[in-house]
mmCIF file of the N, C-alpha and C atoms, coordinates in Angstrom:
data_MODEL
# 
_entry.id   MODEL 
# 
loop_
_atom_site.group_PDB 
_atom_site.id 
_atom_site.type_symbol 
_atom_site.label_atom_id 
_atom_site.label_alt_id 
_atom_site.label_comp_id 
_atom_site.label_asym_id 
_atom_site.label_entity_id 
_atom_site.label_seq_id 
_atom_site.pdbx_PDB_ins_code 
_atom_site.Cartn_x 
_atom_site.Cartn_y 
_atom_site.Cartn_z 
_atom_site.occupancy 
_atom_site.B_iso_or_equiv 
_atom_site.pdbx_formal_charge 
_atom_site.auth_seq_id 
_atom_site.auth_comp_id 
_atom_site.auth_asym_id 
_atom_site.auth_atom_id 
_atom_site.pdbx_PDB_model_num 
ATOM 1   N N  . UNK A 1 1  ? 0.841   -1.174 0.000  1.00 0.00 ? 1  UNK A N  1 
ATOM 2   C CA . UNK A 1 1  ? 0.000   0.000  0.000  1.00 0.00 ? 1  UNK A CA 1 
ATOM 3   C C  . UNK A 1 1  ? 0.887   1.239  0.000  1.00 0.00 ? 1  UNK A C  1 
ATOM 4   N N  . UNK A 1 2  ? 0.453   2.269  -0.693 1.00 0.00 ? 2  UNK A N  1 
ATOM 5   C CA . UNK A 1 2  ? 1.190   3.523  -0.766 1.00 0.00 ? 2  UNK A CA 1 
ATOM 6   C C  . UNK A 1 2  ? 0.728   4.436  0.369  1.00 0.00 ? 2  UNK A C  1 
ATOM 7   N N  . UNK A 1 3  ? 1.659   4.857  1.227  1.00 0.00 ? 3  UNK A N  1 
ATOM 8   C CA . UNK A 1 3  ? 1.376   5.723  2.369  1.00 0.00 ? 3  UNK A CA 1 
ATOM 9   C C  . UNK A 1 3  ? 2.175   7.010  2.252  1.00 0.00 ? 3  UNK A C  1 
ATOM 10  N N  . UNK A 1 4  ? 1.815   8.017  3.039  1.00 0.00 ? 4  UNK A N  1 
ATOM 11  C CA . UNK A 1 4  ? 2.591   9.247  3.121  1.00 0.00 ? 4  UNK A CA 1 
ATOM 12  C C  . UNK A 1 4  ? 3.394   9.246  4.403  1.00 0.00 ? 4  UNK A C  1 
ATOM 13  N N  . UNK A 1 5  ? 4.630   9.744  4.296  1.00 0.00 ? 5  UNK A N  1 
ATOM 14  C CA . UNK A 1 5  ? 5.473   9.933  5.475  1.00 0.00 ? 5  UNK A CA 1 
ATOM 15  C C  . UNK A 1 5  ? 5.179   11.300 6.079  1.00 0.00 ? 5  UNK A C  1 
ATOM 16  N N  . UNK A 1 6  ? 5.789   11.578 7.215  1.00 0.00 ? 6  UNK A N  1 
ATOM 17  C CA . UNK A 1 6  ? 5.612   12.859 7.892  1.00 0.00 ? 6  UNK A CA 1 
ATOM 18  C C  . UNK A 1 6  ? 6.063   14.031 7.024  1.00 0.00 ? 6  UNK A C  1 
ATOM 19  N N  . UNK A 1 7  ? 7.016   13.803 6.118  1.00 0.00 ? 7  UNK A N  1 
ATOM 20  C CA . UNK A 1 7  ? 7.481   14.877 5.232  1.00 0.00 ? 7  UNK A CA 1 
ATOM 21  C C  . UNK A 1 7  ? 6.607   15.036 3.996  1.00 0.00 ? 7  UNK A C  1 
ATOM 22  N N  . UNK A 1 8  ? 5.518   14.260 3.911  1.00 0.00 ? 8  UNK A N  1 
ATOM 23  C CA . UNK A 1 8  ? 4.590   14.363 2.797  1.00 0.00 ? 8  UNK A CA 1 
ATOM 24  C C  . UNK A 1 8  ? 4.953   13.541 1.581  1.00 0.00 ? 8  UNK A C  1 
ATOM 25  N N  . UNK A 1 9  ? 6.060   12.830 1.629  1.00 0.00 ? 9  UNK A N  1 
ATOM 26  C CA . UNK A 1 9  ? 6.493   11.989 0.507  1.00 0.00 ? 9  UNK A CA 1 
ATOM 27  C C  . UNK A 1 9  ? 5.834   10.617 0.601  1.00 0.00 ? 9  UNK A C  1 
ATOM 28  N N  . UNK A 1 10 ? 5.497   10.077 -0.547 1.00 0.00 ? 10 UNK A N  1 
ATOM 29  C CA . UNK A 1 10 ? 4.855   8.764  -0.604 1.00 0.00 ? 10 UNK A CA 1 
ATOM 30  C C  . UNK A 1 10 ? 5.897   7.650  -0.539 1.00 0.00 ? 10 UNK A C  1 
ATOM 31  N N  . UNK A 1 11 ? 5.501   6.517  0.035  1.00 0.00 ? 11 UNK A N  1 
ATOM 32  C CA . UNK A 1 11 ? 6.350   5.327  0.064  1.00 0.00 ? 11 UNK A CA 1 
ATOM 33  C C  . UNK A 1 11 ? 5.441   4.103  0.078  1.00 0.00 ? 11 UNK A C  1 
ATOM 34  N N  . UNK A 1 12 ? 5.993   2.985  -0.307 1.00 0.00 ? 12 UNK A N  1 
ATOM 35  C CA . UNK A 1 12 ? 5.225   1.740  -0.291 1.00 0.00 ? 12 UNK A CA 1 
ATOM 36  C C  . UNK A 1 12 ? 5.466   1.012  1.018  1.00 0.00 ? 12 UNK A C  1 
ATOM 37  N N  . UNK A 1 13 ? 4.397   0.528  1.610  1.00 0.00 ? 13 UNK A N  1 
ATOM 38  C CA . UNK A 1 13 ? 4.461   -0.159 2.892  1.00 0.00 ? 13 UNK A CA 1 
ATOM 39  C C  . UNK A 1 13 ? 3.706   -1.473 2.798  1.00 0.00 ? 13 UNK A C  1 
ATOM 40  N N  . UNK A 1 14 ? 4.244   -2.489 3.441  1.00 0.00 ? 14 UNK A N  1 
ATOM 41  C CA . UNK A 1 14 ? 3.528   -3.760 3.517  1.00 0.00 ? 14 UNK A CA 1 
ATOM 42  C C  . UNK A 1 14 ? 2.468   -3.718 4.605  1.00 0.00 ? 14 UNK A C  1 
ATOM 43  N N  . UNK A 1 15 ? 2.601   -2.757 5.520  1.00 0.00 ? 15 UNK A N  1 
ATOM 44  C CA . UNK A 1 15 ? 1.621   -2.556 6.579  1.00 0.00 ? 15 UNK A CA 1 
ATOM 45  C C  . UNK A 1 15 ? 0.575   -1.567 6.053  1.00 0.00 ? 15 UNK A C  1 
ATOM 46  N N  . UNK A 1 16 ? -0.692  -1.921 6.067  1.00 0.00 ? 16 UNK A N  1 
ATOM 47  C CA . UNK A 1 16 ? -1.704  -1.009 5.543  1.00 0.00 ? 16 UNK A CA 1 
ATOM 48  C C  . UNK A 1 16 ? -1.874  0.219  6.432  1.00 0.00 ? 16 UNK A C  1 
ATOM 49  N N  . UNK A 1 17 ? -2.267  1.307  5.823  1.00 0.00 ? 17 UNK A N  1 
ATOM 50  C CA . UNK A 1 17 ? -2.536  2.530  6.569  1.00 0.00 ? 17 UNK A CA 1 
ATOM 51  C C  . UNK A 1 17 ? -3.782  2.374  7.425  1.00 0.00 ? 17 UNK A C  1 
ATOM 52  N N  . UNK A 1 18 ? -3.837  3.132  8.500  1.00 0.00 ? 18 UNK A N  1 
ATOM 53  C CA . UNK A 1 18 ? -4.992  3.079  9.391  1.00 0.00 ? 18 UNK A CA 1 
ATOM 54  C C  . UNK A 1 18 ? -5.893  4.293  9.225  1.00 0.00 ? 18 UNK A C  1 
ATOM 55  N N  . UNK A 1 19 ? -5.403  5.321  8.518  1.00 0.00 ? 19 UNK A N  1 
ATOM 56  C CA . UNK A 1 19 ? -6.161  6.551  8.335  1.00 0.00 ? 19 UNK A CA 1 
ATOM 57  C C  . UNK A 1 19 ? -6.091  6.991  6.880  1.00 0.00 ? 19 UNK A C  1 
ATOM 58  N N  . UNK A 1 20 ? -7.151  7.626  6.425  1.00 0.00 ? 20 UNK A N  1 
ATOM 59  C CA . UNK A 1 20 ? -7.171  8.189  5.080  1.00 0.00 ? 20 UNK A CA 1 
ATOM 60  C C  . UNK A 1 20 ? -7.237  9.700  5.164  1.00 0.00 ? 20 UNK A C  1 
ATOM 61  N N  . UNK A 1 21 ? -6.739  10.350 4.132  1.00 0.00 ? 21 UNK A N  1 
ATOM 62  C CA . UNK A 1 21 ? -6.769  11.807 4.110  1.00 0.00 ? 21 UNK A CA 1 
ATOM 63  C C  . UNK A 1 21 ? -7.078  12.322 2.719  1.00 0.00 ? 21 UNK A C  1 
ATOM 64  N N  . UNK A 1 22 ? -7.223  13.632 2.628  1.00 0.00 ? 22 UNK A N  1 
ATOM 65  C CA . UNK A 1 22 ? -7.511  14.300 1.366  1.00 0.00 ? 22 UNK A CA 1 
ATOM 66  C C  . UNK A 1 22 ? -6.458  15.382 1.160  1.00 0.00 ? 22 UNK A C  1 
ATOM 67  N N  . UNK A 1 23 ? -5.712  15.273 0.076  1.00 0.00 ? 23 UNK A N  1 
ATOM 68  C CA . UNK A 1 23 ? -4.640  16.231 -0.208 1.00 0.00 ? 23 UNK A CA 1 
ATOM 69  C C  . UNK A 1 23 ? -5.136  17.675 -0.294 1.00 0.00 ? 23 UNK A C  1 
ATOM 70  N N  . UNK A 1 24 ? -6.277  17.890 -0.907 1.00 0.00 ? 24 UNK A N  1 
ATOM 71  C CA . UNK A 1 24 ? -6.779  19.247 -1.102 1.00 0.00 ? 24 UNK A CA 1 
ATOM 72  C C  . UNK A 1 24 ? -7.203  19.938 0.175  1.00 0.00 ? 24 UNK A C  1 
ATOM 73  N N  . UNK A 1 25 ? -7.885  19.221 1.044  1.00 0.00 ? 25 UNK A N  1 
ATOM 74  C CA . UNK A 1 25 ? -8.391  19.825 2.282  1.00 0.00 ? 25 UNK A CA 1 
ATOM 75  C C  . UNK A 1 25 ? -7.409  19.709 3.437  1.00 0.00 ? 25 UNK A C  1 
ATOM 76  N N  . UNK A 1 26 ? -6.495  18.756 3.362  1.00 0.00 ? 26 UNK A N  1 
ATOM 77  C CA . UNK A 1 26 ? -5.558  18.545 4.463  1.00 0.00 ? 26 UNK A CA 1 
ATOM 78  C C  . UNK A 1 26 ? -6.213  17.943 5.691  1.00 0.00 ? 26 UNK A C  1 
ATOM 79  N N  . UNK A 1 27 ? -7.268  17.169 5.467  1.00 0.00 ? 27 UNK A N  1 
ATOM 80  C CA . UNK A 1 27 ? -7.998  16.532 6.566  1.00 0.00 ? 27 UNK A CA 1 
ATOM 81  C C  . UNK A 1 27 ? -7.753  15.027 6.527  1.00 0.00 ? 27 UNK A C  1 
ATOM 82  N N  . UNK A 1 28 ? -7.578  14.419 7.702  1.00 0.00 ? 28 UNK A N  1 
ATOM 83  C CA . UNK A 1 28 ? -7.447  12.959 7.779  1.00 0.00 ? 28 UNK A CA 1 
ATOM 84  C C  . UNK A 1 28 ? -8.506  12.417 8.721  1.00 0.00 ? 28 UNK A C  1 
ATOM 85  N N  . UNK A 1 29 ? -8.848  11.142 8.523  1.00 0.00 ? 29 UNK A N  1 
ATOM 86  C CA . UNK A 1 29 ? -9.834  10.508 9.386  1.00 0.00 ? 29 UNK A CA 1 
ATOM 87  C C  . UNK A 1 29 ? -9.808  9.001  9.244  1.00 0.00 ? 29 UNK A C  1 
ATOM 88  N N  . UNK A 1 30 ? -10.752 8.377  9.913  1.00 0.00 ? 30 UNK A N  1 
ATOM 89  C CA . UNK A 1 30 ? -10.855 6.912  9.865  1.00 0.00 ? 30 UNK A CA 1 
ATOM 90  C C  . UNK A 1 30 ? -11.223 6.468  8.455  1.00 0.00 ? 30 UNK A C  1 
ATOM 91  N N  . UNK A 1 31 ? -10.871 5.257  8.126  1.00 0.00 ? 31 UNK A N  1 
ATOM 92  C CA . UNK A 1 31 ? -11.180 4.724  6.804  1.00 0.00 ? 31 UNK A CA 1 
ATOM 93  C C  . UNK A 1 31 ? -12.673 4.506  6.613  1.00 0.00 ? 31 UNK A C  1 
ATOM 94  N N  . UNK A 1 32 ? -13.421 4.414  7.703  1.00 0.00 ? 32 UNK A N  1 
ATOM 95  C CA . UNK A 1 32 ? -14.870 4.232  7.609  1.00 0.00 ? 32 UNK A CA 1 
ATOM 96  C C  . UNK A 1 32 ? -15.646 5.529  7.867  1.00 0.00 ? 32 UNK A C  1 
ATOM 97  N N  . UNK A 1 33 ? -14.999 6.660  7.720  1.00 0.00 ? 33 UNK A N  1 
ATOM 98  C CA . UNK A 1 33 ? -15.634 7.957  7.965  1.00 0.00 ? 33 UNK A CA 1 
ATOM 99  C C  . UNK A 1 33 ? -16.830 8.143  7.031  1.00 0.00 ? 33 UNK A C  1 
ATOM 100 N N  . UNK A 1 34 ? -18.021 8.415  7.581  1.00 0.00 ? 34 UNK A N  1 
ATOM 101 C CA . UNK A 1 34 ? -19.198 8.592  6.735  1.00 0.00 ? 34 UNK A CA 1 
ATOM 102 C C  . UNK A 1 34 ? -19.052 9.742  5.742  1.00 0.00 ? 34 UNK A C  1 
ATOM 103 N N  . UNK A 1 35 ? -18.431 10.830 6.159  1.00 0.00 ? 35 UNK A N  1 
ATOM 104 C CA . UNK A 1 35 ? -18.263 11.977 5.269  1.00 0.00 ? 35 UNK A CA 1 
ATOM 105 C C  . UNK A 1 35 ? -17.367 11.609 4.092  1.00 0.00 ? 35 UNK A C  1 
ATOM 106 N N  . UNK A 1 36 ? -16.258 10.942 4.359  1.00 0.00 ? 36 UNK A N  1 
ATOM 107 C CA . UNK A 1 36 ? -15.352 10.533 3.283  1.00 0.00 ? 36 UNK A CA 1 
ATOM 108 C C  . UNK A 1 36 ? -16.008 9.500  2.377  1.00 0.00 ? 36 UNK A C  1 
ATOM 109 N N  . UNK A 1 37 ? -16.736 8.569  2.962  1.00 0.00 ? 37 UNK A N  1 
ATOM 110 C CA . UNK A 1 37 ? -17.393 7.546  2.144  1.00 0.00 ? 37 UNK A CA 1 
ATOM 111 C C  . UNK A 1 37 ? -18.443 8.148  1.212  1.00 0.00 ? 37 UNK A C  1 
ATOM 112 N N  . UNK A 1 38 ? -19.153 9.172  1.679  1.00 0.00 ? 38 UNK A N  1 
ATOM 113 C CA . UNK A 1 38 ? -20.117 9.856  0.802  1.00 0.00 ? 38 UNK A CA 1 
ATOM 114 C C  . UNK A 1 38 ? -19.390 10.555 -0.347 1.00 0.00 ? 38 UNK A C  1 
ATOM 115 N N  . UNK A 1 39 ? -18.271 11.212 -0.042 1.00 0.00 ? 39 UNK A N  1 
ATOM 116 C CA . UNK A 1 39 ? -17.501 11.898 -1.088 1.00 0.00 ? 39 UNK A CA 1 
ATOM 117 C C  . UNK A 1 39 ? -16.943 10.895 -2.091 1.00 0.00 ? 39 UNK A C  1 
ATOM 118 N N  . UNK A 1 40 ? -16.485 9.762  -1.608 1.00 0.00 ? 40 UNK A N  1 
ATOM 119 C CA . UNK A 1 40 ? -15.971 8.714  -2.497 1.00 0.00 ? 40 UNK A CA 1 
ATOM 120 C C  . UNK A 1 40 ? -17.095 8.201  -3.397 1.00 0.00 ? 40 UNK A C  1 
ATOM 121 N N  . UNK A 1 41 ? -18.274 8.018  -2.841 1.00 0.00 ? 41 UNK A N  1 
ATOM 122 C CA . UNK A 1 41 ? -19.415 7.532  -3.619 1.00 0.00 ? 41 UNK A CA 1 
ATOM 123 C C  . UNK A 1 41 ? -19.784 8.501  -4.738 1.00 0.00 ? 41 UNK A C  1 
ATOM 124 N N  . UNK A 1 42 ? -19.571 9.803  -4.497 1.00 0.00 ? 42 UNK A N  1 
ATOM 125 C CA . UNK A 1 42 ? -19.847 10.800 -5.530 1.00 0.00 ? 42 UNK A CA 1 
ATOM 126 C C  . UNK A 1 42 ? -18.749 10.831 -6.592 1.00 0.00 ? 42 UNK A C  1 
ATOM 127 N N  . UNK A 1 43 ? -17.588 10.246 -6.301 1.00 0.00 ? 43 UNK A N  1 
ATOM 128 C CA . UNK A 1 43 ? -16.528 10.115 -7.288 1.00 0.00 ? 43 UNK A CA 1 
ATOM 129 C C  . UNK A 1 43 ? -15.504 11.221 -7.344 1.00 0.00 ? 43 UNK A C  1 
ATOM 130 N N  . UNK A 1 44 ? -15.645 12.271 -6.569 1.00 0.00 ? 44 UNK A N  1 
ATOM 131 C CA . UNK A 1 44 ? -14.700 13.378 -6.662 1.00 0.00 ? 44 UNK A CA 1 
ATOM 132 C C  . UNK A 1 44 ? -13.569 13.351 -5.664 1.00 0.00 ? 44 UNK A C  1 
ATOM 133 N N  . UNK A 1 45 ? -13.457 12.350 -4.872 1.00 0.00 ? 45 UNK A N  1 
ATOM 134 C CA . UNK A 1 45 ? -12.544 12.321 -3.736 1.00 0.00 ? 45 UNK A CA 1 
ATOM 135 C C  . UNK A 1 45 ? -11.328 11.422 -3.972 1.00 0.00 ? 45 UNK A C  1 
ATOM 136 N N  . UNK A 1 46 ? -11.533 10.365 -4.711 1.00 0.00 ? 46 UNK A N  1 
ATOM 137 C CA . UNK A 1 46 ? -10.559 9.280  -4.807 1.00 0.00 ? 46 UNK A CA 1 
ATOM 138 C C  . UNK A 1 46 ? -9.194  9.733  -5.333 1.00 0.00 ? 46 UNK A C  1 
ATOM 139 N N  . UNK A 1 47 ? -9.156  10.601 -6.323 1.00 0.00 ? 47 UNK A N  1 
ATOM 140 C CA . UNK A 1 47 ? -7.862  10.984 -6.905 1.00 0.00 ? 47 UNK A CA 1 
ATOM 141 C C  . UNK A 1 47 ? -7.021  11.830 -5.945 1.00 0.00 ? 47 UNK A C  1 
ATOM 142 N N  . UNK A 1 48 ? -7.618  12.362 -4.900 1.00 0.00 ? 48 UNK A N  1 
ATOM 143 C CA . UNK A 1 48 ? -6.888  13.171 -3.918 1.00 0.00 ? 48 UNK A CA 1 
ATOM 144 C C  . UNK A 1 48 ? -6.658  12.424 -2.606 1.00 0.00 ? 48 UNK A C  1 
ATOM 145 N N  . UNK A 1 49 ? -7.033  11.166 -2.562 1.00 0.00 ? 49 UNK A N  1 
ATOM 146 C CA . UNK A 1 49 ? -6.964  10.371 -1.336 1.00 0.00 ? 49 UNK A CA 1 
ATOM 147 C C  . UNK A 1 49 ? -5.527  9.943  -1.054 1.00 0.00 ? 49 UNK A C  1 
ATOM 148 N N  . UNK A 1 50 ? -5.140  10.062 0.202  1.00 0.00 ? 50 UNK A N  1 
ATOM 149 C CA . UNK A 1 50 ? -3.834  9.608  0.676  1.00 0.00 ? 50 UNK A CA 1 
ATOM 150 C C  . UNK A 1 50 ? -4.066  8.775  1.930  1.00 0.00 ? 50 UNK A C  1 
ATOM 151 N N  . UNK A 1 51 ? -3.059  8.017  2.323  1.00 0.00 ? 51 UNK A N  1 
ATOM 152 C CA . UNK A 1 51 ? -3.180  7.142  3.485  1.00 0.00 ? 51 UNK A CA 1 
ATOM 153 C C  . UNK A 1 51 ? -1.990  7.333  4.412  1.00 0.00 ? 51 UNK A C  1 
ATOM 154 N N  . UNK A 1 52 ? -2.251  7.163  5.698  1.00 0.00 ? 52 UNK A N  1 
ATOM 155 C CA . UNK A 1 52 ? -1.226  7.323  6.727  1.00 0.00 ? 52 UNK A CA 1 
ATOM 156 C C  . UNK A 1 52 ? -1.173  6.079  7.602  1.00 0.00 ? 52 UNK A C  1 
ATOM 157 N N  . UNK A 1 53 ? 0.019   5.773  8.078  1.00 0.00 ? 53 UNK A N  1 
ATOM 158 C CA . UNK A 1 53 ? 0.199   4.646  8.977  1.00 0.00 ? 53 UNK A CA 1 
ATOM 159 C C  . UNK A 1 53 ? -0.497  4.904  10.305 1.00 0.00 ? 53 UNK A C  1 
ATOM 160 N N  . UNK A 1 54 ? -0.408  6.141  10.800 1.00 0.00 ? 54 UNK A N  1 
ATOM 161 C CA . UNK A 1 54 ? -0.982  6.469  12.105 1.00 0.00 ? 54 UNK A CA 1 
ATOM 162 C C  . UNK A 1 54 ? -1.283  7.967  12.201 1.00 0.00 ? 54 UNK A C  1 
ATOM 163 N N  . UNK A 1 55 ? -1.895  8.346  13.291 1.00 0.00 ? 55 UNK A N  1 
ATOM 164 C CA . UNK A 1 55 ? -2.298  9.730  13.489 1.00 0.00 ? 55 UNK A CA 1 
ATOM 165 C C  . UNK A 1 55 ? -1.102  10.665 13.634 1.00 0.00 ? 55 UNK A C  1 
ATOM 166 N N  . UNK A 1 56 ? -0.057  10.218 14.312 1.00 0.00 ? 56 UNK A N  1 
ATOM 167 C CA . UNK A 1 56 ? 1.126   11.066 14.492 1.00 0.00 ? 56 UNK A CA 1 
ATOM 168 C C  . UNK A 1 56 ? 1.739   11.438 13.143 1.00 0.00 ? 56 UNK A C  1 
ATOM 169 N N  . UNK A 1 57 ? 1.773   10.503 12.218 1.00 0.00 ? 57 UNK A N  1 
ATOM 170 C CA . UNK A 1 57 ? 2.333   10.774 10.892 1.00 0.00 ? 57 UNK A CA 1 
ATOM 171 C C  . UNK A 1 57 ? 1.447   11.755 10.127 1.00 0.00 ? 57 UNK A C  1 
ATOM 172 N N  . UNK A 1 58 ? 0.144   11.575 10.206 1.00 0.00 ? 58 UNK A N  1 
ATOM 173 C CA . UNK A 1 58 ? -0.780  12.488 9.529  1.00 0.00 ? 58 UNK A CA 1 
ATOM 174 C C  . UNK A 1 58 ? -0.620  13.910 10.058 1.00 0.00 ? 58 UNK A C  1 
ATOM 175 N N  . UNK A 1 59 ? -0.536  14.053 11.362 1.00 0.00 ? 59 UNK A N  1 
ATOM 176 C CA . UNK A 1 59 ? -0.368  15.385 11.964 1.00 0.00 ? 59 UNK A CA 1 
ATOM 177 C C  . UNK A 1 59 ? 0.965   15.994 11.572 1.00 0.00 ? 59 UNK A C  1 
ATOM 178 N N  . UNK A 1 60 ? 2.036   15.187 11.589 1.00 0.00 ? 60 UNK A N  1 
ATOM 179 C CA . UNK A 1 60 ? 3.361   15.689 11.221 1.00 0.00 ? 60 UNK A CA 1 
ATOM 180 C C  . UNK A 1 60 ? 3.411   16.129 9.762  1.00 0.00 ? 60 UNK A C  1 
ATOM 181 N N  . UNK A 1 61 ? 2.584   15.514 8.914  1.00 0.00 ? 61 UNK A N  1 
ATOM 182 C CA . UNK A 1 61 ? 2.530   15.879 7.495  1.00 0.00 ? 61 UNK A CA 1 
ATOM 183 C C  . UNK A 1 61 ? 1.685   17.130 7.265  1.00 0.00 ? 61 UNK A C  1 
ATOM 184 N N  . UNK A 1 62 ? 1.106   17.673 8.333  1.00 0.00 ? 62 UNK A N  1 
ATOM 185 C CA . UNK A 1 62 ? 0.354   18.909 8.220  1.00 0.00 ? 62 UNK A CA 1 
ATOM 186 C C  . UNK A 1 62 ? -1.142  18.745 8.054  1.00 0.00 ? 62 UNK A C  1 
ATOM 187 N N  . UNK A 1 63 ? -1.654  17.552 8.249  1.00 0.00 ? 63 UNK A N  1 
ATOM 188 C CA . UNK A 1 63 ? -3.083  17.291 8.131  1.00 0.00 ? 63 UNK A CA 1 
ATOM 189 C C  . UNK A 1 63 ? -3.749  17.469 9.484  1.00 0.00 ? 63 UNK A C  1 
ATOM 190 N N  . UNK A 1 64 ? -5.034  17.787 9.460  1.00 0.00 ? 64 UNK A N  1 
ATOM 191 C CA . UNK A 1 64 ? -5.785  17.947 10.703 1.00 0.00 ? 64 UNK A CA 1 
ATOM 192 C C  . UNK A 1 64 ? -6.868  16.872 10.793 1.00 0.00 ? 64 UNK A C  1 
ATOM 193 N N  . UNK A 1 65 ? -7.321  16.554 12.014 1.00 0.00 ? 65 UNK A N  1 
ATOM 194 C CA . UNK A 1 65 ? -8.341  15.513 12.181 1.00 0.00 ? 65 UNK A CA 1 
ATOM 195 C C  . UNK A 1 65 ? -9.694  15.930 11.625 1.00 0.00 ? 65 UNK A C  1 
ATOM 196 N N  . UNK A 1 66 ? -10.443 14.961 11.185 1.00 0.00 ? 66 UNK A N  1 
ATOM 197 C CA . UNK A 1 66 ? -11.800 15.158 10.680 1.00 0.00 ? 66 UNK A CA 1 
ATOM 198 C C  . UNK A 1 66 ? -12.740 15.474 11.846 1.00 0.00 ? 66 UNK A C  1 
ATOM 199 N N  . UNK A 1 67 ? -13.583 16.472 11.652 1.00 0.00 ? 67 UNK A N  1 
ATOM 200 C CA . UNK A 1 67 ? -14.537 16.846 12.686 1.00 0.00 ? 67 UNK A CA 1 
ATOM 201 C C  . UNK A 1 67 ? -15.693 15.877 12.821 1.00 0.00 ? 67 UNK A C  1 
ATOM 202 N N  . UNK A 1 68 ? -15.884 15.005 11.850 1.00 0.00 ? 68 UNK A N  1 
ATOM 203 C CA . UNK A 1 68 ? -16.981 14.041 11.883 1.00 0.00 ? 68 UNK A CA 1 
ATOM 204 C C  . UNK A 1 68 ? -16.566 12.743 12.580 1.00 0.00 ? 68 UNK A C  1 
ATOM 205 N N  . UNK A 1 69 ? -15.560 12.082 12.065 1.00 0.00 ? 69 UNK A N  1 
ATOM 206 C CA . UNK A 1 69 ? -15.218 10.747 12.569 1.00 0.00 ? 69 UNK A CA 1 
ATOM 207 C C  . UNK A 1 69 ? -14.157 10.759 13.669 1.00 0.00 ? 69 UNK A C  1 
ATOM 208 N N  . UNK A 1 70 ? -13.495 11.894 13.877 1.00 0.00 ? 70 UNK A N  1 
ATOM 209 C CA . UNK A 1 70 ? -12.459 11.988 14.915 1.00 0.00 ? 70 UNK A CA 1 
ATOM 210 C C  . UNK A 1 70 ? -12.732 13.223 15.769 1.00 0.00 ? 70 UNK A C  1 
ATOM 211 N N  . UNK A 1 71 ? -13.951 13.282 16.266 1.00 0.00 ? 71 UNK A N  1 
ATOM 212 C CA . UNK A 1 71 ? -14.439 14.470 16.962 1.00 0.00 ? 71 UNK A CA 1 
ATOM 213 C C  . UNK A 1 71 ? -13.543 14.907 18.129 1.00 0.00 ? 71 UNK A C  1 
ATOM 214 N N  . UNK A 1 72 ? -13.118 13.978 18.982 1.00 0.00 ? 72 UNK A N  1 
ATOM 215 C CA . UNK A 1 72 ? -12.281 14.344 20.134 1.00 0.00 ? 72 UNK A CA 1 
ATOM 216 C C  . UNK A 1 72 ? -10.939 14.912 19.678 1.00 0.00 ? 72 UNK A C  1 
ATOM 217 N N  . UNK A 1 73 ? -10.308 14.255 18.710 1.00 0.00 ? 73 UNK A N  1 
ATOM 218 C CA . UNK A 1 73 ? -9.027  14.738 18.193 1.00 0.00 ? 73 UNK A CA 1 
ATOM 219 C C  . UNK A 1 73 ? -9.196  16.095 17.507 1.00 0.00 ? 73 UNK A C  1 
ATOM 220 N N  . UNK A 1 74 ? -10.326 16.271 16.824 1.00 0.00 ? 74 UNK A N  1 
ATOM 221 C CA . UNK A 1 74 ? -10.599 17.541 16.150 1.00 0.00 ? 74 UNK A CA 1 
ATOM 222 C C  . UNK A 1 74 ? -10.726 18.677 17.168 1.00 0.00 ? 74 UNK A C  1 
ATOM 223 N N  . UNK A 1 75 ? -11.489 18.444 18.253 1.00 0.00 ? 75 UNK A N  1 
ATOM 224 C CA . UNK A 1 75 ? -11.655 19.482 19.265 1.00 0.00 ? 75 UNK A CA 1 
ATOM 225 C C  . UNK A 1 75 ? -10.321 19.806 19.945 1.00 0.00 ? 75 UNK A C  1 
ATOM 226 N N  . UNK A 1 76 ? -9.505  18.795 20.193 1.00 0.00 ? 76 UNK A N  1 
ATOM 227 C CA . UNK A 1 76 ? -8.185  19.032 20.783 1.00 0.00 ? 76 UNK A CA 1 
ATOM 228 C C  . UNK A 1 76 ? -7.320  19.837 19.809 1.00 0.00 ? 76 UNK A C  1 
ATOM 229 N N  . UNK A 1 77 ? -7.385  19.544 18.523 1.00 0.00 ? 77 UNK A N  1 
ATOM 230 C CA . UNK A 1 77 ? -6.623  20.272 17.509 1.00 0.00 ? 77 UNK A CA 1 
ATOM 231 C C  . UNK A 1 77 ? -7.061  21.739 17.474 1.00 0.00 ? 77 UNK A C  1 
ATOM 232 N N  . UNK A 1 78 ? -8.359  21.975 17.546 1.00 0.00 ? 78 UNK A N  1 
ATOM 233 C CA . UNK A 1 78 ? -8.873  23.348 17.498 1.00 0.00 ? 78 UNK A CA 1 
ATOM 234 C C  . UNK A 1 78 ? -8.405  24.171 18.686 1.00 0.00 ? 78 UNK A C  1 
ATOM 235 N N  . UNK A 1 79 ? -8.179  23.526 19.803 1.00 0.00 ? 79 UNK A N  1 
ATOM 236 C CA . UNK A 1 79 ? -7.757  24.243 21.008 1.00 0.00 ? 79 UNK A CA 1 
ATOM 237 C C  . UNK A 1 79 ? -6.267  24.574 21.018 1.00 0.00 ? 79 UNK A C  1 
ATOM 238 N N  . UNK A 1 80 ? -5.524  24.022 20.077 1.00 0.00 ? 80 UNK A N  1 
ATOM 239 C CA . UNK A 1 80 ? -4.075  24.298 20.049 1.00 0.00 ? 80 UNK A CA 1 
ATOM 240 C C  . UNK A 1 80 ? -3.757  25.521 19.237 1.00 0.00 ? 80 UNK A C  1 
# 
């Protein structure tokens, strides 16, 4: 699977990513996020989709948590 590192560069990993993100919005969330799944179903999301091994990597790459599927992390991010 192709994942992003903290520096934003892609690499291939045998370990699947646990989080998905969107390059355009800079938002990451769970792979089962209802908001992301709706966008994928509409077809406009997939070409901008990226994957992260974990939350620390997503944050280090400059992405922020999704307000829908990662509500607690999102509120903590907003307070920083």
